[in-house]
LUMDOVEX-254490 format. One record per atom (N, C-alpha, C): residue in three letters; residue number from 1; x, y, z. Coordinates in Angstrom, 3 decimals, padded with zeros to 6 digits, always signed. Layout:
! residues N
PT rest  nr       px       py       pz
PT  ALA NUM        X        Y        Z
...
END
This chain:
! residues 86
PT rest  nr       px       py       pz
PT  MET   1 -012.326 +004.061 +049.731
PT  MET   1 -011.582 +003.062 +049.075
PT  MET   1 -010.756 +003.911 +048.119
PT  ALA   2 -009.575 +003.016 +048.087
PT  ALA   2 -008.690 +003.934 +047.017
PT  ALA   2 -008.795 +003.623 +045.601
PT  THR   3 -008.582 +004.809 +045.016
PT  THR   3 -008.877 +004.900 +043.403
PT  THR   3 -008.346 +003.658 +042.686
PT  TRP   4 -007.234 +003.395 +043.012
PT  TRP   4 -006.754 +002.200 +042.426
PT  TRP   4 -007.591 +000.939 +042.547
PT  ILE   5 -008.221 +001.008 +043.630
PT  ILE   5 -008.614 -000.552 +043.821
PT  ILE   5 -010.413 -000.167 +043.212
PT  VAL   6 -010.825 +000.749 +042.868
PT  VAL   6 -011.779 +001.151 +042.267
PT  VAL   6 -011.555 +000.579 +040.681
PT  ASP   7 -010.474 +001.334 +040.471
PT  ASP   7 -010.241 +000.954 +038.877
PT  ASP   7 -010.051 -000.574 +038.767
PT  VAL   8 -009.437 -001.328 +039.611
PT  VAL   8 -009.056 -002.581 +039.488
PT  VAL   8 -010.461 -003.244 +039.317
PT  ILE   9 -011.324 -002.875 +040.146
PT  ILE   9 -012.796 -003.545 +040.531
PT  ILE   9 -013.267 -003.315 +039.017
PT  GLY  10 -013.678 -001.834 +038.654
PT  GLY  10 -014.141 -001.742 +037.500
PT  GLY  10 -013.495 -002.511 +035.919
PT  THR  11 -012.030 -002.475 +036.168
PT  THR  11 -011.473 -003.112 +034.957
PT  THR  11 -011.937 -004.596 +035.006
PT  THR  12 -011.976 -005.304 +036.230
PT  THR  12 -012.114 -006.941 +036.176
PT  THR  12 -013.637 -006.941 +035.670
PT  ALA  13 -014.591 -005.969 +036.181
PT  ALA  13 -015.999 -006.395 +035.851
PT  ALA  13 -016.099 -006.162 +034.142
PT  ALA  14 -015.398 -005.242 +033.681
PT  ALA  14 -015.508 -005.152 +032.304
PT  ALA  14 -015.043 -005.935 +031.536
PT  VAL  15 -013.777 -006.543 +032.004
PT  VAL  15 -013.172 -007.734 +031.369
PT  VAL  15 -014.139 -008.989 +031.570
PT  LEU  16 -014.717 -009.473 +032.529
PT  LEU  16 -015.605 -010.507 +032.710
PT  LEU  16 -016.800 -010.486 +031.950
PT  GLY  17 -017.285 -009.001 +032.204
PT  GLY  17 -018.424 -008.919 +031.507
PT  GLY  17 -018.418 -009.053 +029.794
PT  THR  18 -017.220 -008.916 +029.337
PT  THR  18 -017.159 -009.074 +027.865
PT  THR  18 -016.872 -010.312 +027.409
PT  ILE  19 -015.769 -011.156 +028.221
PT  ILE  19 -015.445 -012.285 +027.842
PT  ILE  19 -016.483 -013.311 +028.318
PT  CYS  20 -017.448 -013.010 +028.898
PT  CYS  20 -018.551 -013.940 +028.794
PT  CYS  20 -019.547 -013.999 +027.922
PT  TRP  21 -019.057 -013.419 +026.416
PT  TRP  21 -020.048 -013.490 +025.366
PT  TRP  21 -019.285 -014.156 +024.206
PT  LEU  22 -017.957 -014.095 +024.434
PT  LEU  22 -016.797 -014.936 +023.560
PT  LEU  22 -017.498 -016.088 +023.481
PT  PRO  23 -017.732 -017.382 +024.392
PT  PRO  23 -018.204 -018.722 +023.869
PT  PRO  23 -019.276 -018.633 +023.089
PT  GLN  24 -020.343 -017.803 +023.250
PT  GLN  24 -021.318 -017.923 +022.505
PT  GLN  24 -021.079 -017.207 +020.996
PT  ALA  25 -020.470 -016.158 +020.907
PT  ALA  25 -020.129 -015.927 +019.448
PT  ALA  25 -019.395 -017.166 +018.877
PT  ILE  26 -018.476 -017.326 +019.576
PT  ILE  26 -017.562 -018.625 +018.843
PT  ILE  26 -018.608 -019.626 +018.435
PT  ARG  27 -019.296 -019.959 +019.432
PT  ARG  27 -020.241 -021.466 +018.885
PT  ARG  27 -021.477 -021.054 +017.959
PT  THR  28 -021.799 -019.697 +018.045
PT  THR  28 -022.678 -019.193 +016.728
PT  THR  28 -022.071 -019.304 +015.501
PT  ILE  29 -021.055 -018.509 +015.429
PT  ILE  29 -020.112 -018.901 +014.243
PT  ILE  29 -019.878 -020.137 +013.777
PT  GLN  30 -019.278 -020.917 +014.595
PT  GLN  30 -019.093 -022.251 +014.116
PT  GLN  30 -020.194 -023.140 +013.826
PT  THR  31 -021.254 -023.015 +014.653
PT  THR  31 -022.216 -024.092 +014.221
PT  THR  31 -023.423 -023.447 +013.594
PT  LYS  32 -023.827 -021.876 +013.415
PT  LYS  32 -024.675 -021.233 +012.856
PT  LYS  32 -026.256 -021.755 +013.306
PT  GLU  33 -026.040 -022.160 +014.459
PT  GLU  33 -027.416 -022.410 +015.281
PT  GLU  33 -027.712 -021.357 +016.288
PT  THR  34 -028.938 -020.997 +015.839
PT  THR  34 -029.180 -019.615 +016.444
PT  THR  34 -031.007 -019.989 +016.910
PT  LYS  35 -031.043 -020.868 +016.881
PT  LYS  35 -032.570 -021.161 +016.912
PT  LYS  35 -033.072 -021.209 +018.575
PT  SER  36 -032.102 -021.541 +019.517
PT  SER  36 -032.334 -021.417 +020.719
PT  SER  36 -032.059 -019.954 +021.492
PT  LEU  37 -031.437 -019.072 +020.550
PT  LEU  37 -030.941 -017.668 +021.014
PT  LEU  37 -032.344 -016.533 +020.926
PT  SER  38 -032.570 -015.822 +021.759
PT  SER  38 -033.894 -014.823 +021.867
PT  SER  38 -033.351 -013.666 +021.014
PT  LEU  39 -033.774 -013.275 +019.925
PT  LEU  39 -033.367 -012.258 +019.289
PT  LEU  39 -033.556 -010.807 +019.950
PT  TRP  40 -034.683 -010.852 +020.843
PT  TRP  40 -035.160 -009.525 +021.735
PT  TRP  40 -033.781 -009.388 +022.801
PT  SER  41 -033.819 -010.328 +023.302
PT  SER  41 -032.837 -010.398 +024.411
PT  SER  41 -031.423 -009.797 +023.855
PT  ASN  42 -031.074 -010.343 +022.712
PT  ASN  42 -029.756 -009.900 +022.396
PT  ASN  42 -029.800 -008.382 +021.767
PT  LEU  43 -031.087 -008.166 +021.166
PT  LEU  43 -030.900 -006.895 +020.921
PT  LEU  43 -031.241 -005.407 +021.854
PT  LEU  44 -031.656 -006.275 +022.836
PT  LEU  44 -031.871 -005.456 +024.264
PT  LEU  44 -030.088 -005.384 +024.831
PT  LEU  45 -029.614 -006.486 +024.871
PT  LEU  45 -028.440 -006.513 +025.336
PT  LEU  45 -027.349 -005.394 +024.406
PT  PHE  46 -027.507 -005.467 +023.035
PT  PHE  46 -026.766 -004.860 +022.231
PT  PHE  46 -026.674 -003.282 +022.538
PT  ALA  47 -028.241 -002.769 +022.727
PT  ALA  47 -028.465 -001.587 +023.066
PT  ALA  47 -027.926 -001.162 +024.156
PT  THR  48 -028.040 -002.245 +025.445
PT  THR  48 -027.408 -001.804 +026.644
PT  THR  48 -025.592 -001.442 +026.608
PT  VAL  49 -025.275 -002.504 +025.771
PT  VAL  49 -023.602 -002.201 +025.816
PT  VAL  49 -023.521 -001.114 +024.772
PT  SER  50 -024.238 -000.543 +023.939
PT  SER  50 -024.005 +000.590 +023.049
PT  SER  50 -024.071 +001.742 +023.897
PT  LEU  51 -025.262 +001.690 +025.129
PT  LEU  51 -025.297 +002.705 +025.665
PT  LEU  51 -024.183 +002.992 +026.747
PT  TRP  52 -023.710 +002.057 +027.388
PT  TRP  52 -022.729 +001.930 +028.077
PT  TRP  52 -021.334 +002.405 +027.434
PT  PHE  53 -021.112 +002.072 +026.118
PT  PHE  53 -020.035 +002.739 +025.524
PT  PHE  53 -020.012 +004.280 +025.307
PT  VAL  54 -021.296 +004.695 +025.254
PT  VAL  54 -021.618 +006.063 +024.940
PT  VAL  54 -021.295 +006.480 +026.480
PT  TYR  55 -021.633 +006.167 +027.294
PT  TYR  55 -021.613 +006.605 +028.744
PT  TYR  55 -019.869 +006.689 +028.835
PT  GLY  56 -019.107 +005.654 +028.888
PT  GLY  56 -017.577 +005.405 +029.028
PT  GLY  56 -016.796 +006.531 +028.145
PT  LEU  57 -017.650 +006.716 +027.113
PT  LEU  57 -016.911 +007.691 +026.323
PT  LEU  57 -016.801 +009.257 +026.993
PT  ALA  58 -018.112 +009.558 +027.327
PT  ALA  58 -018.597 +010.802 +027.838
PT  ALA  58 -017.907 +011.169 +029.211
PT  ILE  59 -017.559 +009.953 +030.210
PT  ILE  59 -017.072 +010.157 +031.302
PT  ILE  59 -015.424 +009.970 +031.224
PT  SER  60 -015.053 +009.640 +029.904
PT  SER  60 -013.601 +009.238 +029.777
PT  SER  60 -013.108 +007.955 +030.661
PT  ALA  61 -013.895 +006.860 +030.488
PT  ALA  61 -013.652 +005.803 +031.269
PT  ALA  61 -013.132 +004.671 +030.427
PT  TRP  62 -011.759 +004.532 +030.170
PT  TRP  62 -011.433 +003.487 +029.367
PT  TRP  62 -011.610 +001.961 +029.276
PT  PRO  63 -011.943 +001.631 +030.627
PT  PRO  63 -012.225 +000.011 +030.865
PT  PRO  63 -013.552 -000.032 +030.175
PT  LEU  64 -014.706 +001.004 +030.573
PT  LEU  64 -016.010 +000.904 +029.919
PT  LEU  64 -015.982 +000.835 +028.461
PT  VAL  65 -015.147 +001.805 +027.760
PT  VAL  65 -015.148 +002.007 +026.540
PT  VAL  65 -014.470 +000.711 +025.677
PT  ALA  66 -013.432 +000.291 +026.170
PT  ALA  66 -012.700 -000.743 +025.369
PT  ALA  66 -013.640 -001.951 +025.688
PT  ALA  67 -014.353 -002.379 +026.964
PT  ALA  67 -014.941 -003.675 +027.088
PT  ALA  67 -016.132 -003.527 +026.041
PT  ASN  68 -016.657 -002.406 +026.338
PT  ASN  68 -018.286 -002.318 +025.461
PT  ASN  68 -017.663 -002.224 +023.838
PT  THR  69 -016.869 -001.594 +023.415
PT  THR  69 -016.463 -001.964 +022.045
PT  THR  69 -016.516 -003.422 +021.786
PT  ILE  70 -015.862 -004.387 +022.417
PT  ILE  70 -015.736 -005.634 +022.028
PT  ILE  70 -016.711 -006.323 +022.254
PT  SER  71 -017.631 -005.622 +023.379
PT  SER  71 -019.061 -006.335 +023.575
PT  SER  71 -019.985 -006.205 +022.370
PT  ILE  72 -020.020 -004.670 +022.060
PT  ILE  72 -020.872 -004.281 +020.749
PT  ILE  72 -020.379 -005.345 +019.513
PT  LEU  73 -019.234 -005.555 +019.525
PT  LEU  73 -018.678 -006.414 +017.982
PT  LEU  73 -019.300 -007.897 +018.343
PT  LEU  74 -019.252 -008.392 +019.660
PT  LEU  74 -019.547 -009.855 +019.858
PT  LEU  74 -021.085 -009.848 +019.754
PT  VAL  75 -021.589 -009.277 +020.601
PT  VAL  75 -023.259 -009.218 +020.541
PT  VAL  75 -023.942 -009.033 +019.254
PT  GLY  76 -023.187 -007.971 +018.451
PT  GLY  76 -023.434 -007.652 +017.189
PT  GLY  76 -023.529 -008.523 +016.262
PT  LEU  77 -022.238 -009.474 +016.232
PT  LEU  77 -022.125 -010.631 +015.532
PT  LEU  77 -023.251 -011.498 +015.976
PT  ILE  78 -023.543 -011.724 +017.161
PT  ILE  78 -024.441 -013.085 +017.435
PT  ILE  78 -025.924 -012.308 +016.833
PT  VAL  79 -026.143 -011.189 +017.015
PT  VAL  79 -027.802 -010.716 +016.660
PT  VAL  79 -027.665 -010.755 +014.923
PT  ILE  80 -026.501 -010.419 +014.243
PT  ILE  80 -026.400 -010.639 +012.906
PT  ILE  80 -026.787 -011.931 +012.249
PT  MET  81 -026.130 -012.850 +012.920
PT  MET  81 -026.132 -014.429 +012.814
PT  MET  81 -027.525 -015.143 +013.071
PT  LYS  82 -028.259 -014.317 +014.363
PT  LYS  82 -029.502 -014.591 +014.432
PT  LYS  82 -030.654 -014.264 +013.326
PT  LEU  83 -030.229 -013.112 +012.959
PT  LEU  83 -031.049 -012.527 +011.769
PT  LEU  83 -030.877 -013.355 +010.077
PT  ARG  84 -029.865 -013.849 +010.079
PT  ARG  84 -029.362 -014.591 +008.996
PT  ARG  84 -029.809 -015.897 +009.164
PT  HIS  85 -029.671 -016.682 +010.312
PT  HIS  85 -030.044 -018.244 +010.342
PT  HIS  85 -031.118 -018.358 +011.005
PT  GLY  86 -031.901 -017.328 +011.413
PT  GLY  86 -033.179 -017.766 +012.161
PT  GLY  86 -032.831 -018.160 +013.759
END
């Protein structure tokens, strides 16, 4: 498979994987409703995207670094809101 196709696939996956958390983060900020959110799931996801971020840095893969930077911020915000508002 051509390198540019692999890059497009990776970048698309990174963008989609990142933007999927945007609606949840916006809703959580607006409503402060976190009762239905699992703290453990979000903590595990936070750990996952943090490790993907470190991995992306290690292999110099900018789609992984950029996408997981944003994911760390979004999921981190959800975790903070969950800890604050239960």
